[in-house]
C-alpha positions in Angstrom: -0.2 0.0 0.1 1.3 3.6 -0.7 2.4 5.5 2.2 1.3 9.0 2.0 4.3 11.8 0.6 3.0 13.6 3.8 4.2 13.6 7.4 3.4 15.0 10.8 5.8 16.2 12.9 3.6 15.6 16.7 5.7 18.0 18.6 4.7 20.8 16.4 1.6 20.4 16.1 -1.1 22.5 18.1 -4.0 21.0 17.1 -5.9 23.7 15.3 -7.4 21.0 12.5 -6.7 23.9 9.5 -5.0 21.2 8.0 -7.8 18.5 8.2 -10.3 20.9 6.9 -8.8 21.9 4.0 -7.2 18.8 2.9 -9.3 17.8 -0.4 -9.5 14.1 0.4 -10.1 13.7 3.7 -7.1 11.7 4.4 -5.8 13.7 7.5 -7.0 12.6 11.2 -5.0 15.1 13.6 -6.7 13.1 16.6 -5.2 10.1 15.5 -2.4 11.4 14.2 -2.4 9.9 11.2 -2.2 10.9 7.3 -4.2 8.3 4.9 -2.9 6.9 1.3 -6.2 8.9 0.0 -3.6 11.9 -0.2 -3.4 13.3 -3.6 0.1 15.3 -3.4 -1.9 18.7 -3.4 0.5 20.1 -0.6 -2.5 22.5 1.3 -2.0 20.8 4.0 1.2 21.9 4.1 1.1 25.7 3.3 -1.3 26.1 5.8 0.3 24.8 8.7 1.0 28.0 10.7 3.9 26.0 12.9 5.4 23.7 10.4 4.3 20.9 11.7 3.5 19.1 8.0 6.2 18.4 5.5 5.7 17.2 1.8 8.5 14.2 1.2 10.4 15.6 4.5 11.8 18.7 2.2 12.8 22.4 4.1 10.0 24.6 4.2 9.4 27.8 2.8 8.2 30.5 3.8 5.2 32.2 1.6 6.4 36.1 0.9 3.7 38.3 0.4 3.4 39.9 -3.2 3.0 43.1 -4.7 1.4 42.6 -7.8 -1.7 44.6 -8.8 -4.1 43.2 -11.2 -2.8 46.2 -13.2 0.3 44.9 -12.9 -0.4 41.6 -14.1 -2.3 42.8 -17.3 0.3 44.4 -18.0 2.6 41.4 -18.3 -0.1 39.3 -20.2 -0.2 42.1 -22.7 3.7 41.9 -23.5 3.5 38.4 -23.9 2.8 37.7 -27.2 3.9 34.8 -29.9 8.0 35.5 -31.0 8.7 34.3 -34.1 11.9 36.7 -34.9 14.3 36.3 -32.3 17.8 37.6 -31.7 21.0 34.9 -32.0 21.8 35.3 -28.1 21.9 32.4 -26.7 20.0 31.6 -23.1 22.1 31.1 -20.3 21.8 27.5 -18.4 21.2 29.2 -15.3 18.1 30.8 -16.6 16.6 27.4 -18.1 16.9 26.0 -15.0 15.1 28.5 -13.4 12.2 28.2 -15.9 12.2 24.3 -14.7 12.0 25.1 -11.1 9.9 27.2 -11.3 7.4 24.9 -12.7 7.2 23.3 -9.2 4.7 26.2 -8.3 2.4 25.3 -11.2 -0.5 23.9 -10.4 -1.9 21.0 -12.7 -5.0 18.9 -13.8 -4.5 15.9 -11.4 -1.3 15.5 -8.8 0.0 12.6 -10.5 2.4 15.4 -12.6 3.3 13.2 -15.5 4.9 15.6 -17.4 8.6 15.7 -17.9 10.8 18.5 -19.6 13.5 18.5 -22.2 15.0 21.4 -23.3 17.2 21.3 -26.7 19.4 24.6 -26.8 21.8 22.4 -29.4 21.7 24.1 -33.6 22.0 21.0 -35.2 19.3 19.0 -33.4 16.5 22.3 -33.6 17.7 22.5 -37.6 16.9 18.6 -37.7 13.7 19.2 -35.7 12.6 21.8 -38.3 13.3 20.2 -41.1 11.3 16.9 -39.6 8.7 19.1 -38.7 8.3 20.7 -42.0 9.0 17.6 -44.3 6.3 15.2 -42.1 3.1 18.0 -42.2 4.0 19.1 -46.0 3.7 15.3 -46.9 0.5 15.1 -44.6 -1.1 18.0 -46.6 -0.2 16.9 -50.0 -1.5 13.5 -48.8 -5.0 14.9 -47.7 -5.5 17.6 -50.2 -5.4 15.1 -53.3 -8.7 14.4 -55.0 -10.2 11.3 -53.4 -8.7 12.1 -49.7 -10.2 15.5 -49.9 -13.3 14.1 -50.8 -13.3 12.0 -47.9 -12.1 14.7 -45.3 -14.6 17.1 -47.1 -17.2 14.9 -45.7 -16.2 15.7 -41.7 -15.0 19.3 -42.5 -16.3 22.3 -42.1 -15.9 24.8 -45.3 -13.6 26.7 -42.6 -11.3 23.6 -42.2 -11.2 22.8 -45.3 -10.0 26.0 -46.4 -7.3 26.1 -44.4 -6.0 23.1 -44.7 -5.3 24.2 -48.6 -3.9 27.4 -47.1 -1.2 25.2 -45.2 -0.3 23.3 -48.2 0.1 26.0 -50.4 1.8 27.8 -47.4 4.3 25.1 -46.7 4.9 24.5 -50.8 6.2 28.4 -50.6 7.7 28.7 -47.4 10.5 25.1 -48.3 11.1 26.7 -51.3 11.9 29.7 -49.5 14.9 27.6 -47.6 13.8 29.3 -44.4 12.8 28.3 -41.0 9.8 28.6 -40.3 8.9 26.0 -37.7 11.6 26.8 -34.6 12.6 30.6 -36.4 16.1 30.0 -35.7 15.1 30.2 -32.2 17.9 28.9 -29.6 15.8 26.3 -27.1 12.6 24.8 -27.7 10.8 23.3 -24.4 9.1 20.1 -24.5 6.6 18.6 -22.0 6.3 15.2 -22.5 5.0 11.7 -20.9 3.3 9.1 -21.0 -0.1 9.3 -22.2 -2.8 8.0 -19.4 -5.8 6.5 -19.2 -7.0 8.3 -16.3 -6.3 12.1 -17.2 -5.0 13.9 -20.4 -1.0 15.1 -20.2 -1.7 17.9 -22.6 -4.6 19.6 -20.0 -0.8 19.6 -17.4 1.5 20.8 -20.6 -0.4 23.3 -21.2 -0.9 24.8 -18.0 2.6 24.7 -17.6 3.8 25.8 -20.9 1.4 28.9 -20.0 2.9 29.6 -16.4 6.5 29.2 -18.3 5.4 31.9 -21.0 4.8 34.7 -18.7 7.4 33.9 -16.3 9.8 33.6 -19.2 8.7 37.3 -19.9 10.4 38.8 -16.3 14.2 37.6 -18.2 13.1 39.4 -21.3 12.5 36.4 -23.4 9.8 35.9 -25.6 8.2 32.1 -26.2 5.6 31.3 -28.8 3.7 27.7 -28.8 4.4 25.3 -31.6 1.8 23.4 -32.6 3.2 21.9 -35.4 5.7 19.9 -33.5 3.2 18.5 -31.8 1.1 17.5 -34.8 4.6 16.0 -36.4 5.2 13.7 -33.2 2.3 12.0 -33.7 3.7 11.1 -37.1 7.3 10.8 -37.2 9.6 9.0 -34.6 12.4 11.2 -35.5 11.4 14.2 -33.6 12.1 12.8 -30.2 14.8 11.1 -30.9 16.8 14.3 -32.3 15.4 15.6 -28.7 16.5 12.9 -26.6 13.1 12.3 -25.5 12.0 8.6 -24.7 9.8 6.8 -27.6 7.1 5.6 -25.6 6.4 9.3 -24.9 4.3 12.3 -26.3 5.4 15.3 -26.6 1.9 17.2 -25.2 3.1 21.0 -25.8 6.4 22.5 -27.1 7.6 26.3 -26.5 9.8 28.3 -28.7 12.5 30.3 -26.5 14.5 33.2 -27.6 15.0 36.8 -26.6 12.8 38.9 -29.0 14.2 41.2 -32.0 11.6 43.2 -32.4 9.7 45.8 -29.3 6.6 45.7 -29.6 4.8 48.9 -28.1 1.1 48.6 -28.6 -1.1 46.2 -27.1 -3.3 44.0 -29.5 -6.8 44.4 -28.8 -8.2 40.5 -29.3 -12.2 40.2 -28.8 -13.4 39.4 -26.1 -14.6 35.5 -25.7 -18.7 35.3 -25.7 -19.3 34.9 -22.1 -22.2 34.9 -19.2 -22.3 35.6 -15.5 -25.0 33.5 -13.5 
């Protein structure tokens, strides 16, 4: 039977039962000083305990510091976070890359299993190989499904807008491949992969996209721009070479992918995207 990752230090417990009240899985019984294996390792009990009587995997406690981020500051950070497709040649230091990874310990997940692993590729030759393999794989796909018979069959299930999009991608890939430019990775100095084994009980894509979004925001504080890359994620399901180039286990799926680098341009105005339809009931 799996033991709880939370340990209780009875000598520090004052019996306030805040941890017991806040535990979402009802795993804590302060009267008996026991924590059951129904614990989901969310860490709420460790965070709420005022005396430090609970530890997560015996790790040292870190005191939360008050933040001074106001709503307008966060709006400004979000507005500055753009999809960057034009990077300088400046490399990102190993220290900053490790800080981006360390920050993921603060990110929530769709479940507390946290099955995602991180791989960051900085080798220029490997990034170029990923670029070419992705472009080749998707170009072959778009060529195949836009031929008369497949196009007709797919057309039975696609909307007019989706059919136009496939045609656009085929034409766009033809043009960009002939240009010889890197239009998948945009010469980014680093690619961050979020990957793991597919689980029947949860979608690893949910966790990957949460973590990638947090990383995208945090990277801005270092002056680093990011771009979510769906092309590489899509190509991964059709070729084994991308994982091989990135040294990712073949039994894993790439659930999300971020290009990382220093932006070559400065943006001075917000992009006023439409607010999605909403209701408050």
